[in-house]
N, CA, C, O and the ligand as a Tripos MOL2 file, in Angstrom:
@<TRIPOS>MOLECULE
protein
  313   311    79     0     0
PROTEIN
NO_CHARGES

@<TRIPOS>ATOM
      1 N          58.5160   17.3480   50.6350 N.3       1 MET1
      2 CA         57.4880   18.2890   50.1830 C.3       1 MET1
      3 C          57.0880   18.1470   48.7870 C.2       1 MET1
      4 O          57.9380   18.0530   47.9020 O.2       1 MET1
      5 N          55.8100   18.1270   48.5390 N.am      2 LEU2
      6 CA         55.3260   17.9890   47.1670 C.3       2 LEU2
      7 C          55.5440   19.2990   46.3480 C.2       2 LEU2
      8 O          55.4780   20.4060   46.8810 O.2       2 LEU2
      9 N          55.7930   19.1230   45.0980 N.am      3 LYS3
     10 CA         55.7970   20.2210   44.1930 C.3       3 LYS3
     11 C          54.3470   20.5650   43.7450 C.2       3 LYS3
     12 O          53.4530   19.7300   43.8750 O.2       3 LYS3
     13 N          54.1250   21.7620   43.2320 N.am      4 CYS4
     14 CA         52.8070   22.1380   42.8050 C.3       4 CYS4
     15 C          52.3400   21.2060   41.6590 C.2       4 CYS4
     16 O          51.1710   20.8290   41.5770 O.2       4 CYS4
     17 N          53.2230   20.8810   40.8540 N.am      5 ARG5
     18 CA         52.8940   19.9870   39.6650 C.3       5 ARG5
     19 C          52.4400   18.6580   40.2050 C.2       5 ARG5
     20 O          51.4850   18.1010   39.6630 O.2       5 ARG5
     21 N          53.0470   18.1100   41.2230 N.am      6 GLU6
     22 CA         52.6770   16.7820   41.7280 C.3       6 GLU6
     23 C          51.3020   16.9520   42.5240 C.2       6 GLU6
     24 O          50.4710   16.0430   42.5330 O.2       6 GLU6
     25 N          51.1300   18.0120   43.1090 N.am      7 THR7
     26 CA         49.7940   18.2450   43.8000 C.3       7 THR7
     27 C          48.6750   18.2940   42.7440 C.2       7 THR7
     28 O          47.6560   17.6110   42.8440 O.2       7 THR7
     29 N          48.8940   19.0520   41.8310 N.am      8 GLU8
     30 CA         47.9100   19.2360   40.7140 C.3       8 GLU8
     31 C          47.5600   17.8570   39.9850 C.2       8 GLU8
     32 O          46.4090   17.5670   39.6590 O.2       8 GLU8
     33 N          48.6100   17.0810   39.7760 N.am      9 ASP9
     34 CA         48.5270   15.7590   39.1960 C.3       9 ASP9
     35 C          47.5590   14.8470   40.1030 C.2       9 ASP9
     36 O          46.7190   14.0900   39.6160 O.2       9 ASP9
     37 N          47.7710   15.0070   41.4290 N.am     10 ASN10
     38 CA         47.0920   14.1000   42.2650 C.3      10 ASN10
     39 C          45.7390   14.6000   42.7640 C.2      10 ASN10
     40 O          45.0170   13.9030   43.4760 O.2      10 ASN10
     41 N          45.4040   15.9070   42.3410 N.am     11 ALA11
     42 CA         44.2360   16.4690   42.8980 C.3      11 ALA11
     43 C          42.9750   15.7470   42.5410 C.2      11 ALA11
     44 O          42.1020   15.6680   43.4060 O.2      11 ALA11
     45 N          42.7820   15.2160   41.3740 N.am     12 ASP12
     46 CA         41.5640   14.5370   40.9720 C.3      12 ASP12
     47 C          41.4280   13.2020   41.8190 C.2      12 ASP12
     48 O          40.3470   12.7730   42.2230 O.2      12 ASP12
     49 N          42.6270   12.6120   42.0330 N.am     13 GLN13
     50 CA         42.5690   11.3810   42.8080 C.3      13 GLN13
     51 C          42.2860   11.6390   44.3290 C.2      13 GLN13
     52 O          41.6410   10.8540   45.0240 O.2      13 GLN13
     53 N          42.7980   12.7470   44.7520 N.am     14 LEU14
     54 CA         42.3550   13.1530   46.0930 C.3      14 LEU14
     55 C          40.8860   13.3360   46.1790 C.2      14 LEU14
     56 O          40.2670   12.7890   47.0920 O.2      14 LEU14
     57 N          40.2870   14.0590   45.3020 N.am     15 LEU15
     58 CA         38.9120   14.3350   45.3840 C.3      15 LEU15
     59 C          38.0330   13.0380   45.1010 C.2      15 LEU15
     60 O          36.8810   12.9940   45.5310 O.2      15 LEU15
     61 N          38.5610   12.0140   44.3980 N.am     16 ASN16
     62 CA         37.8430   10.7950   44.2140 C.3      16 ASN16
     63 C          38.1180    9.7930   45.3700 C.2      16 ASN16
     64 O          37.5770    8.6880   45.3990 O.2      16 ASN16
     65 N          38.9900   10.2320   46.3250 N.am     17 GLY17
     66 CA         39.2570    9.3360   47.3650 C.3      17 GLY17
     67 C          40.1690    8.2350   47.0480 C.2      17 GLY17
     68 O          40.1600    7.2300   47.7580 O.2      17 GLY17
     69 N          40.9420    8.3340   46.0640 N.am     18 ASP18
     70 CA         41.7890    7.2610   45.6210 C.3      18 ASP18
     71 C          43.2170    7.3420   46.2490 C.2      18 ASP18
     72 O          44.0660    6.4970   45.9620 O.2      18 ASP18
     73 N          43.4450    8.2670   47.0240 N.am     19 LEU19
     74 CA         44.7790    8.2800   47.6320 C.3      19 LEU19
     75 C          44.7230    7.7380   49.0880 C.2      19 LEU19
     76 O          43.7250    7.7470   49.8080 O.2      19 LEU19
     77 N          46.0310    7.2370   49.4220 N.am     20 ASN20
     78 CA         46.1190    6.6890   50.7700 C.3      20 ASN20
     79 C          46.3850    7.7710   51.7560 C.2      20 ASN20
     80 O          46.6600    8.9050   51.3620 O.2      20 ASN20
     81 N          46.3140    7.4650   53.0600 N.am     21 ARG21
     82 CA         46.4790    8.3430   54.0480 C.3      21 ARG21
     83 C          47.6850    9.2690   54.0240 C.2      21 ARG21
     84 O          47.6320   10.4610   54.3270 O.2      21 ARG21
     85 N          48.7560    8.6320   53.6450 N.am     22 ARG22
     86 CA         50.0530    9.3710   53.5520 C.3      22 ARG22
     87 C          49.9600   10.3310   52.4790 C.2      22 ARG22
     88 O          50.3540   11.4830   52.6570 O.2      22 ARG22
     89 N          49.4450    9.9330   51.3170 N.am     23 GLN23
     90 CA         49.4100   10.8190   50.1850 C.3      23 GLN23
     91 C          48.5520   12.0710   50.3930 C.2      23 GLN23
     92 O          48.8650   13.1990   50.0120 O.2      23 GLN23
     93 N          47.3910   11.7220   51.0670 N.am     24 ARG24
     94 CA         46.4320   12.8600   51.3700 C.3      24 ARG24
     95 C          47.0480   13.8410   52.3280 C.2      24 ARG24
     96 O          46.7560   15.0330   52.2310 O.2      24 ARG24
     97 N          47.8800   13.4130   53.2460 N.am     25 LEU25
     98 CA         48.4810   14.1470   54.2410 C.3      25 LEU25
     99 C          49.5030   15.1260   53.5000 C.2      25 LEU25
    100 O          49.5460   16.3300   53.7500 O.2      25 LEU25
    101 N          50.2720   14.5290   52.6200 N.am     26 ALA26
    102 CA         51.2590   15.3090   51.9030 C.3      26 ALA26
    103 C          50.6100   16.4160   51.0820 C.2      26 ALA26
    104 O          51.1420   17.5220   50.9850 O.2      26 ALA26
    105 N          49.4960   16.1210   50.5110 N.am     27 ILE27
    106 CA         48.8180   17.1300   49.7290 C.3      27 ILE27
    107 C          48.2480   18.1940   50.5990 C.2      27 ILE27
    108 O          48.3230   19.3760   50.2640 O.2      27 ILE27
    109 N          47.6490   17.7920   51.7710 N.am     28 LYS28
    110 CA         47.0480   18.7580   52.5900 C.3      28 LYS28
    111 C          48.1250   19.6730   53.1240 C.2      28 LYS28
    112 O          47.8780   20.8740   53.2370 O.2      28 LYS28
    113 N          49.2890   19.1870   53.4570 N.am     29 MET29
    114 CA         50.4270   20.0240   53.8720 C.3      29 MET29
    115 C          50.7970   20.9930   52.8420 C.2      29 MET29
    116 O          51.0890   22.1430   53.1700 O.2      29 MET29
    117 N          50.8060   20.6120   51.6120 N.am     30 HIS30
    118 CA         51.1150   21.5280   50.5540 C.3      30 HIS30
    119 C          50.0310   22.5950   50.4310 C.2      30 HIS30
    120 O          50.3260   23.7760   50.2500 O.2      30 HIS30
    121 N          48.7020   22.1390   50.5370 N.am     31 LEU31
    122 CA         47.6690   23.1100   50.3340 C.3      31 LEU31
    123 C          47.6360   24.1870   51.4540 C.2      31 LEU31
    124 O          47.1590   25.3080   51.2780 O.2      31 LEU31
    125 N          48.1790   23.7580   52.6140 N.am     32 LEU32
    126 CA         48.1270   24.6580   53.6920 C.3      32 LEU32
    127 C          49.1100   25.8750   53.4350 C.2      32 LEU32
    128 O          48.9090   26.9590   53.9820 O.2      32 LEU32
    129 N          50.1300   25.6690   52.6250 N.am     33 MET33
    130 CA         51.1340   26.5770   52.3930 C.3      33 MET33
    131 C          51.0480   27.2060   50.9590 C.2      33 MET33
    132 O          51.6680   28.2300   50.6740 O.2      33 MET33
    133 N          50.2780   26.5650   50.1090 N.am     34 CYS34
    134 CA         50.1970   27.0780   48.6450 C.3      34 CYS34
    135 C          48.8300   27.4490   48.3160 C.2      34 CYS34
    136 O          47.9190   26.6260   48.2180 O.2      34 CYS34
    137 N          48.7010   28.7150   48.1450 N.am     35 ARG35
    138 CA         47.4340   29.3700   47.7350 C.3      35 ARG35
    139 C          47.0040   28.9470   46.3320 C.2      35 ARG35
    140 O          45.8390   28.6780   46.0390 O.2      35 ARG35
    141 N          48.0760   28.9080   45.4560 N.am     36 HIS36
    142 CA         47.7710   28.4830   44.1180 C.3      36 HIS36
    143 C          47.1110   27.1400   43.9240 C.2      36 HIS36
    144 O          46.1730   26.9770   43.1430 O.2      36 HIS36
    145 N          47.6530   26.1620   44.6850 N.am     37 CYS37
    146 CA         47.1340   24.8140   44.6880 C.3      37 CYS37
    147 C          45.7720   24.6930   45.3640 C.2      37 CYS37
    148 O          44.9370   23.8760   44.9770 O.2      37 CYS37
    149 N          45.5610   25.5670   46.4360 N.am     38 ARG38
    150 CA         44.2930   25.5310   47.0610 C.3      38 ARG38
    151 C          43.2040   25.9280   46.1860 C.2      38 ARG38
    152 O          42.1170   25.3500   46.2140 O.2      38 ARG38
    153 N          43.4810   26.9580   45.3600 N.am     39 ARG39
    154 CA         42.4950   27.4450   44.4410 C.3      39 ARG39
    155 C          42.2940   26.3040   43.3190 C.2      39 ARG39
    156 O          41.1620   26.0470   42.9080 O.2      39 ARG39
    157 N          43.3480   25.6790   42.8750 N.am     40 TYR40
    158 CA         43.1810   24.7330   41.8280 C.3      40 TYR40
    159 C          42.2910   23.5930   42.3190 C.2      40 TYR40
    160 O          41.3730   23.1720   41.6140 O.2      40 TYR40
    161 N          42.5510   23.1100   43.4830 N.am     41 VAL41
    162 CA         41.7910   21.9550   44.0170 C.3      41 VAL41
    163 C          40.2830   22.3660   44.2190 C.2      41 VAL41
    164 O          39.3600   21.6160   43.9000 O.2      41 VAL41
    165 N          40.1060   23.5820   44.7580 N.am     42 ARG42
    166 CA         38.7540   23.9220   44.9280 C.3      42 ARG42
    167 C          37.9490   24.1050   43.5870 C.2      42 ARG42
    168 O          36.7540   23.8220   43.4970 O.2      42 ARG42
    169 N          38.6470   24.5610   42.6360 N.am     43 GLN43
    170 CA         37.9140   24.6940   41.2930 C.3      43 GLN43
    171 C          37.7500   23.3600   40.6900 C.2      43 GLN43
    172 O          36.7350   23.1410   40.0300 O.2      43 GLN43
    173 N          38.6350   22.4550   40.8470 N.am     44 LEU44
    174 CA         38.5330   21.0980   40.3500 C.3      44 LEU44
    175 C          37.3590   20.3930   41.0780 C.2      44 LEU44
    176 O          36.6640   19.6040   40.4390 O.2      44 LEU44
    177 N          37.1110   20.6400   42.3720 N.am     45 TRP45
    178 CA         36.1320   20.0660   43.1410 C.3      45 TRP45
    179 C          34.7200   20.5670   42.6640 C.2      45 TRP45
    180 O          33.7500   19.8270   42.5040 O.2      45 TRP45
    181 N          34.7360   21.8480   42.4690 N.am     46 VAL46
    182 CA         33.4720   22.4160   41.8640 C.3      46 VAL46
    183 C          33.0920   21.8500   40.5500 C.2      46 VAL46
    184 O          31.9290   21.5880   40.2440 O.2      46 VAL46
    185 N          34.1690   21.6630   39.7520 N.am     47 LEU47
    186 CA         33.9080   21.1260   38.3630 C.3      47 LEU47
    187 C          33.4540   19.6930   38.4850 C.2      47 LEU47
    188 O          32.5340   19.2950   37.7700 O.2      47 LEU47
    189 N          34.0220   18.9300   39.3140 N.am     48 LEU48
    190 CA         33.6530   17.5440   39.4850 C.3      48 LEU48
    191 C          32.1520   17.3610   39.9250 C.2      48 LEU48
    192 O          31.4140   16.4740   39.4970 O.2      48 LEU48
    193 N          31.8130   18.3130   40.8280 N.am     49 ARG49
    194 CA         30.4850   18.3210   41.2980 C.3      49 ARG49
    195 C          29.4510   18.8020   40.2370 C.2      49 ARG49
    196 O          28.2760   18.4340   40.2650 O.2      49 ARG49
    197 N          29.9570   19.6410   39.3070 N.am     50 ALA50
    198 CA         29.0920   20.1440   38.2380 C.3      50 ALA50
    199 C          28.7690   19.1370   37.1210 C.2      50 ALA50
    200 O          27.7680   19.2260   36.4100 O.2      50 ALA50
    201 N          29.7220   18.1460   37.0220 N.am     51 ILE51
    202 CA         29.6520   17.3070   35.8680 C.3      51 ILE51
    203 C          28.3690   16.5330   35.7980 C.2      51 ILE51
    204 O          27.8220   16.4820   34.6960 O.2      51 ILE51
    205 N          27.8200   15.9330   36.7970 N.am     52 PRO52
    206 CA         26.5090   15.2850   36.6600 C.3      52 PRO52
    207 C          25.4520   16.1630   35.9760 C.2      52 PRO52
    208 O          24.6440   15.6460   35.2040 O.2      52 PRO52
    209 N          25.4370   17.4680   36.2370 N.am     53 PHE53
    210 CA         24.5140   18.3810   35.6330 C.3      53 PHE53
    211 C          24.6530   18.4510   34.0710 C.2      53 PHE53
    212 O          23.6900   18.6880   33.3420 O.2      53 PHE53
    213 N          25.9060   18.2310   33.6240 N.am     54 MET54
    214 CA         26.2560   18.4140   32.2370 C.3      54 MET54
    215 C          25.7430   17.2230   31.3910 C.2      54 MET54
    216 O          25.6710   17.3580   30.1700 O.2      54 MET54
    217 N          25.3900   16.0850   31.9760 N.am     55 HIS55
    218 CA         24.9040   14.9680   31.2100 C.3      55 HIS55
    219 C          23.5250   15.1590   30.7190 C.2      55 HIS55
    220 O          23.1430   14.6650   29.6580 O.2      55 HIS55
    221 N          22.7740   15.8790   31.4920 N.am     56 GLY56
    222 CA         21.4100   16.2350   30.9440 C.3      56 GLY56
    223 C          21.3010   17.7680   30.8780 C.2      56 GLY56
    224 O          22.2690   18.5050   31.0690 O.2      56 GLY56
    225 N          20.1230   18.1800   30.6110 N.am     57 LYS57
    226 CA         19.9060   19.6720   30.5500 C.3      57 LYS57
    227 C          19.6510   20.0410   31.9630 C.2      57 LYS57
    228 O          18.7620   19.5140   32.6330 O.2      57 LYS57
    229 N          20.5260   21.0420   32.4380 N.am     58 ALA58
    230 CA         20.4310   21.5090   33.7900 C.3      58 ALA58
    231 C          19.2840   22.4920   33.8940 C.2      58 ALA58
    232 O          18.9670   23.2100   32.9460 O.2      58 ALA58
    233 N          18.6800   22.5110   35.0430 N.am     59 SER59
    234 CA         17.5610   23.4430   35.2640 C.3      59 SER59
    235 C          18.3680   24.7640   35.7400 C.2      59 SER59
    236 O          19.5120   24.7130   36.1900 O.2      59 SER59
    237 N          17.6360   25.9270   35.5830 N.am     60 GLU60
    238 CA         18.2520   27.1430   35.8930 C.3      60 GLU60
    239 C          18.6660   27.2320   37.3990 C.2      60 GLU60
    240 O          19.6640   27.8650   37.7450 O.2      60 GLU60
    241 N          17.8950   26.6010   38.2360 N.am     61 ALA61
    242 CA         18.2030   26.5810   39.6410 C.3      61 ALA61
    243 C          19.5950   25.8300   39.9210 C.2      61 ALA61
    244 O          20.4120   26.2070   40.7610 O.2      61 ALA61
    245 N          19.7340   24.7510   39.1180 N.am     62 GLU62
    246 CA         20.9780   23.9960   39.2280 C.3      62 GLU62
    247 C          22.1750   24.7300   38.8650 C.2      62 GLU62
    248 O          23.2020   24.6980   39.5420 O.2      62 GLU62
    249 N          22.0210   25.4650   37.6720 N.am     63 VAL63
    250 CA         23.1280   26.2880   37.1510 C.3      63 VAL63
    251 C          23.4280   27.3740   38.1500 C.2      63 VAL63
    252 O          24.5910   27.6130   38.4760 O.2      63 VAL63
    253 N          22.3990   28.0400   38.6430 N.am     64 SER64
    254 CA         22.7640   29.1600   39.5910 C.3      64 SER64
    255 C          23.3790   28.6440   40.8230 C.2      64 SER64
    256 O          24.2220   29.3300   41.4010 O.2      64 SER64
    257 N          23.0180   27.4610   41.2870 N.am     65 GLN65
    258 CA         23.5580   26.9020   42.4700 C.3      65 GLN65
    259 C          25.0760   26.7210   42.3000 C.2      65 GLN65
    260 O          25.8450   27.0530   43.2030 O.2      65 GLN65
    261 N          25.5060   26.1920   41.1340 N.am     66 VAL66
    262 CA         26.8380   25.8530   40.8010 C.3      66 VAL66
    263 C          27.5840   27.2200   40.7120 C.2      66 VAL66
    264 O          28.6560   27.3960   41.2910 O.2      66 VAL66
    265 N          27.0150   28.1080   40.0160 N.am     67 MET67
    266 CA         27.6030   29.4130   39.9240 C.3      67 MET67
    267 C          27.9080   30.1290   41.1570 C.2      67 MET67
    268 O          28.9660   30.7270   41.3540 O.2      67 MET67
    269 N          26.7880   30.0300   42.1040 N.am     68 GLU68
    270 CA         26.9780   30.5890   43.4280 C.3      68 GLU68
    271 C          28.1260   29.9700   44.1750 C.2      68 GLU68
    272 O          28.9090   30.6230   44.8650 O.2      68 GLU68
    273 N          28.1780   28.6650   43.9950 N.am     69 HIS69
    274 CA         29.2220   27.9520   44.7120 C.3      69 HIS69
    275 C          30.6730   28.4100   44.2580 C.2      69 HIS69
    276 O          31.5850   28.6570   45.0470 O.2      69 HIS69
    277 N          30.7530   28.4840   42.9370 N.am     70 ILE70
    278 CA         32.0360   28.9590   42.4360 C.3      70 ILE70
    279 C          32.3950   30.3380   42.8630 C.2      70 ILE70
    280 O          33.5450   30.6500   43.1690 O.2      70 ILE70
    281 N          31.3450   31.1890   42.8760 N.am     71 HIS71
    282 CA         31.5720   32.6200   43.2400 C.3      71 HIS71
    283 C          31.9770   32.6800   44.8020 C.2      71 HIS71
    284 O          32.9170   33.3690   45.1990 O.2      71 HIS71
    285 N          31.2320   31.9470   45.5850 N.am     72 SER72
    286 CA         31.4770   32.0440   47.0810 C.3      72 SER72
    287 C          32.9680   31.5300   47.3370 C.2      72 SER72
    288 O          33.6440   32.0580   48.2190 O.2      72 SER72
    289 N          33.4050   30.6210   46.6480 N.am     73 HIS73
    290 CA         34.8270   30.0620   46.8400 C.3      73 HIS73
    291 C          35.8330   31.0910   46.3230 C.2      73 HIS73
    292 O          36.8950   31.2200   46.9320 O.2      73 HIS73
    293 N          35.5830   31.8050   45.2820 N.am     74 GLN74
    294 CA         36.4310   32.8140   44.6410 C.3      74 GLN74
    295 C          36.6210   33.9110   45.5910 C.2      74 GLN74
    296 O          37.7200   34.4550   45.7030 O.2      74 GLN74
    297 N          35.5410   34.2830   46.3230 N.am     75 THR75
    298 CA         35.6400   35.5050   47.0900 C.3      75 THR75
    299 C          36.0470   35.1780   48.5560 C.2      75 THR75
    300 O          36.4730   36.0560   49.3060 O.2      75 THR75
    301 N          35.9030   33.9210   48.9240 N.am     76 ASN76
    302 CA         36.3900   33.4320   50.2140 C.3      76 ASN76
    303 C          37.8840   33.4260   50.3550 C.2      76 ASN76
    304 O          38.6190   33.7990   49.4410 O.2      76 ASN76
    305 N          38.3100   33.0060   51.4860 N.am     77 GLY77
    306 CA         39.6960   32.5000   51.6270 C.3      77 GLY77
    307 C          40.7190   33.6930   51.9760 C.2      77 GLY77
    308 O          40.4360   34.8890   51.9110 O.2      77 GLY77
    309 N          41.8420   33.2020   52.3210 N.am     78 PRO78
    310 CA         42.8620   34.0880   52.8080 C.3      78 PRO78
    311 C          43.5310   34.8880   51.6220 C.2      78 PRO78
    312 O          44.4290   35.6970   51.8530 O.2      78 PRO78
    313 ZN         51.3060   24.4610   45.0950 Zn       79 ZN79
@<TRIPOS>BOND
     1     1     2 1
     2     2     3 1
     3     3     4 2
     4     3     5 am
     5     5     6 1
     6     6     7 1
     7     7     8 2
     8     7     9 am
     9     9    10 1
    10    10    11 1
    11    11    12 2
    12    11    13 am
    13    13    14 1
    14    14    15 1
    15    15    16 2
    16    15    17 am
    17    17    18 1
    18    18    19 1
    19    19    20 2
    20    19    21 am
    21    21    22 1
    22    22    23 1
    23    23    24 2
    24    23    25 am
    25    25    26 1
    26    26    27 1
    27    27    28 2
    28    27    29 am
    29    29    30 1
    30    30    31 1
    31    31    32 2
    32    31    33 am
    33    33    34 1
    34    34    35 1
    35    35    36 2
    36    35    37 am
    37    37    38 1
    38    38    39 1
    39    39    40 2
    40    39    41 am
    41    41    42 1
    42    42    43 1
    43    43    44 2
    44    43    45 am
    45    45    46 1
    46    46    47 1
    47    47    48 2
    48    47    49 am
    49    49    50 1
    50    50    51 1
    51    51    52 2
    52    51    53 am
    53    53    54 1
    54    54    55 1
    55    55    56 2
    56    55    57 am
    57    57    58 1
    58    58    59 1
    59    59    60 2
    60    59    61 am
    61    61    62 1
    62    62    63 1
    63    63    64 2
    64    63    65 am
    65    65    66 1
    66    66    67 1
    67    67    68 2
    68    67    69 am
    69    69    70 1
    70    70    71 1
    71    71    72 2
    72    71    73 am
    73    73    74 1
    74    74    75 1
    75    75    76 2
    76    75    77 am
    77    77    78 1
    78    78    79 1
    79    79    80 2
    80    79    81 am
    81    81    82 1
    82    82    83 1
    83    83    84 2
    84    83    85 am
    85    85    86 1
    86    86    87 1
    87    87    88 2
    88    87    89 am
    89    89    90 1
    90    90    91 1
    91    91    92 2
    92    91    93 am
    93    93    94 1
    94    94    95 1
    95    95    96 2
    96    95    97 am
    97    97    98 1
    98    98    99 1
    99    99   100 2
   100    99   101 am
   101   101   102 1
   102   102   103 1
   103   103   104 2
   104   103   105 am
   105   105   106 1
   106   106   107 1
   107   107   108 2
   108   107   109 am
   109   109   110 1
   110   110   111 1
   111   111   112 2
   112   111   113 am
   113   113   114 1
   114   114   115 1
   115   115   116 2
   116   115   117 am
   117   117   118 1
   118   118   119 1
   119   119   120 2
   120   119   121 am
   121   121   122 1
   122   122   123 1
   123   123   124 2
   124   123   125 am
   125   125   126 1
   126   126   127 1
   127   127   128 2
   128   127   129 am
   129   129   130 1
   130   130   131 1
   131   131   132 2
   132   131   133 am
   133   133   134 1
   134   134   135 1
   135   135   136 2
   136   135   137 am
   137   137   138 1
   138   138   139 1
   139   139   140 2
   140   139   141 am
   141   141   142 1
   142   142   143 1
   143   143   144 2
   144   143   145 am
   145   145   146 1
   146   146   147 1
   147   147   148 2
   148   147   149 am
   149   149   150 1
   150   150   151 1
   151   151   152 2
   152   151   153 am
   153   153   154 1
   154   154   155 1
   155   155   156 2
   156   155   157 am
   157   157   158 1
   158   158   159 1
   159   159   160 2
   160   159   161 am
   161   161   162 1
   162   162   163 1
   163   163   164 2
   164   163   165 am
   165   165   166 1
   166   166   167 1
   167   167   168 2
   168   167   169 am
   169   169   170 1
   170   170   171 1
   171   171   172 2
   172   171   173 am
   173   173   174 1
   174   174   175 1
   175   175   176 2
   176   175   177 am
   177   177   178 1
   178   178   179 1
   179   179   180 2
   180   179   181 am
   181   181   182 1
   182   182   183 1
   183   183   184 2
   184   183   185 am
   185   185   186 1
   186   186   187 1
   187   187   188 2
   188   187   189 am
   189   189   190 1
   190   190   191 1
   191   191   192 2
   192   191   193 am
   193   193   194 1
   194   194   195 1
   195   195   196 2
   196   195   197 am
   197   197   198 1
   198   198   199 1
   199   199   200 2
   200   199   201 am
   201   201   202 1
   202   202   203 1
   203   203   204 2
   204   203   205 am
   205   205   206 1
   206   206   207 1
   207   207   208 2
   208   207   209 am
   209   209   210 1
   210   210   211 1
   211   211   212 2
   212   211   213 am
   213   213   214 1
   214   214   215 1
   215   215   216 2
   216   215   217 am
   217   217   218 1
   218   218   219 1
   219   219   220 2
   220   219   221 am
   221   221   222 1
   222   222   223 1
   223   223   224 2
   224   223   225 am
   225   225   226 1
   226   226   227 1
   227   227   228 2
   228   227   229 am
   229   229   230 1
   230   230   231 1
   231   231   232 2
   232   231   233 am
   233   233   234 1
   234   234   235 1
   235   235   236 2
   236   235   237 am
   237   237   238 1
   238   238   239 1
   239   239   240 2
   240   239   241 am
   241   241   242 1
   242   242   243 1
   243   243   244 2
   244   243   245 am
   245   245   246 1
   246   246   247 1
   247   247   248 2
   248   247   249 am
   249   249   250 1
   250   250   251 1
   251   251   252 2
   252   251   253 am
   253   253   254 1
   254   254   255 1
   255   255   256 2
   256   255   257 am
   257   257   258 1
   258   258   259 1
   259   259   260 2
   260   259   261 am
   261   261   262 1
   262   262   263 1
   263   263   264 2
   264   263   265 am
   265   265   266 1
   266   266   267 1
   267   267   268 2
   268   267   269 am
   269   269   270 1
   270   270   271 1
   271   271   272 2
   272   271   273 am
   273   273   274 1
   274   274   275 1
   275   275   276 2
   276   275   277 am
   277   277   278 1
   278   278   279 1
   279   279   280 2
   280   279   281 am
   281   281   282 1
   282   282   283 1
   283   283   284 2
   284   283   285 am
   285   285   286 1
   286   286   287 1
   287   287   288 2
   288   287   289 am
   289   289   290 1
   290   290   291 1
   291   291   292 2
   292   291   293 am
   293   293   294 1
   294   294   295 1
   295   295   296 2
   296   295   297 am
   297   297   298 1
   298   298   299 1
   299   299   300 2
   300   299   301 am
   301   301   302 1
   302   302   303 1
   303   303   304 2
   304   303   305 am
   305   305   306 1
   306   306   307 1
   307   307   308 2
   308   307   309 am
   309   309   310 1
   310   310   311 1
   311   311   312 2
@<TRIPOS>SUBSTRUCTURE
     1 MET1         2 RESIDUE 1 A MET
     2 LEU2         6 RESIDUE 1 A LEU
     3 LYS3        10 RESIDUE 1 A LYS
     4 CYS4        14 RESIDUE 1 A CYS
     5 ARG5        18 RESIDUE 1 A ARG
     6 GLU6        22 RESIDUE 1 A GLU
     7 THR7        26 RESIDUE 1 A THR
     8 GLU8        30 RESIDUE 1 A GLU
     9 ASP9        34 RESIDUE 1 A ASP
    10 ASN10       38 RESIDUE 1 A ASN
    11 ALA11       42 RESIDUE 1 A ALA
    12 ASP12       46 RESIDUE 1 A ASP
    13 GLN13       50 RESIDUE 1 A GLN
    14 LEU14       54 RESIDUE 1 A LEU
    15 LEU15       58 RESIDUE 1 A LEU
    16 ASN16       62 RESIDUE 1 A ASN
    17 GLY17       66 RESIDUE 1 A GLY
    18 ASP18       70 RESIDUE 1 A ASP
    19 LEU19       74 RESIDUE 1 A LEU
    20 ASN20       78 RESIDUE 1 A ASN
    21 ARG21       82 RESIDUE 1 A ARG
    22 ARG22       86 RESIDUE 1 A ARG
    23 GLN23       90 RESIDUE 1 A GLN
    24 ARG24       94 RESIDUE 1 A ARG
    25 LEU25       98 RESIDUE 1 A LEU
    26 ALA26      102 RESIDUE 1 A ALA
    27 ILE27      106 RESIDUE 1 A ILE
    28 LYS28      110 RESIDUE 1 A LYS
    29 MET29      114 RESIDUE 1 A MET
    30 HIS30      118 RESIDUE 1 A HIS
    31 LEU31      122 RESIDUE 1 A LEU
    32 LEU32      126 RESIDUE 1 A LEU
    33 MET33      130 RESIDUE 1 A MET
    34 CYS34      134 RESIDUE 1 A CYS
    35 ARG35      138 RESIDUE 1 A ARG
    36 HIS36      142 RESIDUE 1 A HIS
    37 CYS37      146 RESIDUE 1 A CYS
    38 ARG38      150 RESIDUE 1 A ARG
    39 ARG39      154 RESIDUE 1 A ARG
    40 TYR40      158 RESIDUE 1 A TYR
    41 VAL41      162 RESIDUE 1 A VAL
    42 ARG42      166 RESIDUE 1 A ARG
    43 GLN43      170 RESIDUE 1 A GLN
    44 LEU44      174 RESIDUE 1 A LEU
    45 TRP45      178 RESIDUE 1 A TRP
    46 VAL46      182 RESIDUE 1 A VAL
    47 LEU47      186 RESIDUE 1 A LEU
    48 LEU48      190 RESIDUE 1 A LEU
    49 ARG49      194 RESIDUE 1 A ARG
    50 ALA50      198 RESIDUE 1 A ALA
    51 ILE51      202 RESIDUE 1 A ILE
    52 PRO52      206 RESIDUE 1 A PRO
    53 PHE53      210 RESIDUE 1 A PHE
    54 MET54      214 RESIDUE 1 A MET
    55 HIS55      218 RESIDUE 1 A HIS
    56 GLY56      222 RESIDUE 1 A GLY
    57 LYS57      226 RESIDUE 1 A LYS
    58 ALA58      230 RESIDUE 1 A ALA
    59 SER59      234 RESIDUE 1 A SER
    60 GLU60      238 RESIDUE 1 A GLU
    61 ALA61      242 RESIDUE 1 A ALA
    62 GLU62      246 RESIDUE 1 A GLU
    63 VAL63      250 RESIDUE 1 A VAL
    64 SER64      254 RESIDUE 1 A SER
    65 GLN65      258 RESIDUE 1 A GLN
    66 VAL66      262 RESIDUE 1 A VAL
    67 MET67      266 RESIDUE 1 A MET
    68 GLU68      270 RESIDUE 1 A GLU
    69 HIS69      274 RESIDUE 1 A HIS
    70 ILE70      278 RESIDUE 1 A ILE
    71 HIS71      282 RESIDUE 1 A HIS
    72 SER72      286 RESIDUE 1 A SER
    73 HIS73      290 RESIDUE 1 A HIS
    74 GLN74      294 RESIDUE 1 A GLN
    75 THR75      298 RESIDUE 1 A THR
    76 ASN76      302 RESIDUE 1 A ASN
    77 GLY77      306 RESIDUE 1 A GLY
    78 PRO78      310 RESIDUE 1 A PRO
    79 ZN79       313 GROUP 0 **** ****
């Protein structure tokens, strides 16, 4: 079983698709049981998606789209 620290360390690689099948499975198992890491991975995912917007000036629509996404994930979930 992975520890929270290991899951967090691997989260960005998970989202980039850099992990092999076995590593992904180990993280998924951890996420099923760990609410803390689920939230961490979600927020990291949102952040990674938001980064392209940060290179240029984002339109208001883009910003509110990201904010809505963050908000919906924060209020969702078990
Ligand atoms: Zn955890």
